[in-house]
C-alpha positions as a printed Julia matrix, in Angstrom:
71×3 Matrix{Float64}:
 -43.28   17.54   -7.04
 -39.87   18.79   -5.91
 -36.62   16.89   -6.33
 -36.35   16.54   -2.54
 -39.81   14.96   -2.34
 -38.97   12.44   -5.02
 -35.75   11.54   -3.17
 -37.74   11.05    0.04
 -40.2     8.81   -1.79
 -37.3     6.78   -3.18
 -35.86    6.36    0.32
 -39.21    5.36    1.8
 -39.72    2.82   -0.97
 -36.22    1.35   -0.5
 -36.57    1.28    3.3
 -38.82   -1.78    2.94
 -36.29   -4.54    3.49
 -35.66   -7.22    0.9
 -36.07  -10.84    2.08
 -32.29  -11.22    2.37
 -32.06   -8.05    4.44
 -34.96   -9.13    6.66
 -33.16  -12.41    7.34
 -30.11  -10.62    8.78
 -32.01   -7.61   10.12
 -31.35   -3.9    10.03
 -31.07   -1.52   12.96
 -32.19    1.44   10.86
 -33.79    0.59    7.48
 -34.39    4.29    6.74
 -30.72    5.22    7.15
 -29.69    2.11    5.21
 -32.01    3.13    2.37
 -30.61    6.68    2.32
 -27.05    5.35    1.92
 -28.08    2.87   -0.78
 -29.9     5.58   -2.77
 -26.98    8.01   -2.39
 -24.43    5.44   -3.57
 -26.7     4.46   -6.45
 -26.96    8.09   -7.56
 -23.16    8.45   -7.46
 -22.7     5.3    -9.56
 -25.34    6.53  -12.0
 -23.5     9.84  -12.48
 -20.04    8.24  -12.75
 -20.08    4.73  -14.17
 -16.52    4.17  -12.89
 -17.34    5.12   -9.27
 -18.32    1.64   -8.16
 -15.69   -0.92   -7.27
 -14.95   -3.52   -9.94
 -16.53   -1.46  -12.73
 -13.34   -1.02  -14.73
 -12.91   -3.88  -17.12
  -9.33   -4.9   -17.76
  -8.58   -6.11  -21.24
  -5.61   -8.43  -21.26
  -4.62  -11.39  -23.34
  -3.72  -14.75  -21.87
  -0.05  -13.98  -22.63
  -0.24  -11.1   -20.17
  -1.9   -13.09  -17.39
  -0.02  -16.41  -17.39
   3.7   -16.99  -17.05
   4.73  -19.32  -19.88
   6.2   -22.62  -18.77
   9.2   -23.93  -20.66
   8.81  -27.57  -21.7
  11.39  -29.95  -20.18
  14.41  -30.86  -22.35
Protein backbone atom coordinates (compact mmCIF):
# COMPACT_ATOMS: atom_id res chain seq x y z
CA UNK A 1 0.00 0.00 0.00
CA UNK A 2 1.41 3.40 -0.93
CA UNK A 3 1.72 6.34 1.44
CA UNK A 4 -0.86 8.26 -0.62
CA UNK A 5 -3.38 5.42 -0.30
CA UNK A 6 -2.97 5.29 3.45
CA UNK A 7 -3.49 9.07 3.64
CA UNK A 8 -6.67 8.71 1.57
CA UNK A 9 -7.91 5.97 3.87
CA UNK A 10 -7.21 8.19 6.88
CA UNK A 11 -9.19 11.04 5.30
CA UNK A 12 -12.11 8.78 4.41
CA UNK A 13 -12.17 7.41 7.94
CA UNK A 14 -12.07 10.91 9.48
CA UNK A 15 -14.72 12.24 7.08
CA UNK A 16 -17.36 10.40 9.11
CA UNK A 17 -18.54 13.20 11.37
CA UNK A 18 -18.37 12.95 15.13
CA UNK A 19 -21.67 13.48 17.01
CA UNK A 20 -20.63 17.03 17.92
CA UNK A 21 -19.80 17.78 14.29
CA UNK A 22 -23.08 16.27 13.09
CA UNK A 23 -24.96 18.53 15.49
CA UNK A 24 -23.53 21.69 13.89
CA UNK A 25 -23.17 20.23 10.39
CA UNK A 26 -20.43 20.38 7.82
CA UNK A 27 -20.66 21.64 4.25
CA UNK A 28 -17.79 19.40 3.12
CA UNK A 29 -16.79 16.61 5.55
CA UNK A 30 -14.13 15.34 3.11
CA UNK A 31 -12.34 18.71 2.94
CA UNK A 32 -12.72 19.13 6.70
CA UNK A 33 -11.12 15.72 7.24
CA UNK A 34 -8.22 16.57 4.91
CA UNK A 35 -7.44 19.73 6.91
CA UNK A 36 -7.72 17.92 10.25
CA UNK A 37 -5.37 15.13 9.09
CA UNK A 38 -2.88 17.65 7.64
CA UNK A 39 -2.81 19.70 10.85
CA UNK A 40 -2.47 16.54 12.91
CA UNK A 41 0.52 15.42 10.84
CA UNK A 42 2.18 18.84 11.31
CA UNK A 43 1.66 18.69 15.09
CA UNK A 44 3.01 15.14 15.15
CA UNK A 45 6.20 16.22 13.36
CA UNK A 46 6.68 19.38 15.45
CA UNK A 47 5.29 19.11 18.97
CA UNK A 48 5.49 22.91 19.33
CA UNK A 49 3.45 23.63 16.17
CA UNK A 50 0.06 23.62 17.86
CA UNK A 51 -1.16 26.64 19.78
CA UNK A 52 -0.84 26.43 23.56
CA UNK A 53 1.70 23.59 23.45
CA UNK A 54 4.52 25.54 25.04
CA UNK A 55 4.36 25.20 28.78
CA UNK A 56 5.51 28.25 30.70
CA UNK A 57 7.26 27.56 33.95
CA UNK A 58 6.91 30.46 36.33
CA UNK A 59 6.71 30.77 40.06
CA UNK A 60 3.91 32.58 41.84
CA UNK A 61 6.34 35.46 42.51
CA UNK A 62 6.55 36.03 38.78
CA UNK A 63 2.81 35.96 38.16
CA UNK A 64 1.38 38.01 41.04
CA UNK A 65 2.23 41.55 42.05
CA UNK A 66 2.93 41.51 45.79
CA UNK A 67 0.63 43.66 47.88
CA UNK A 68 2.17 45.67 50.68
CA UNK A 69 0.30 45.28 53.97
CA UNK A 70 -1.22 48.50 55.34
CA UNK A 71 0.76 50.37 58.02
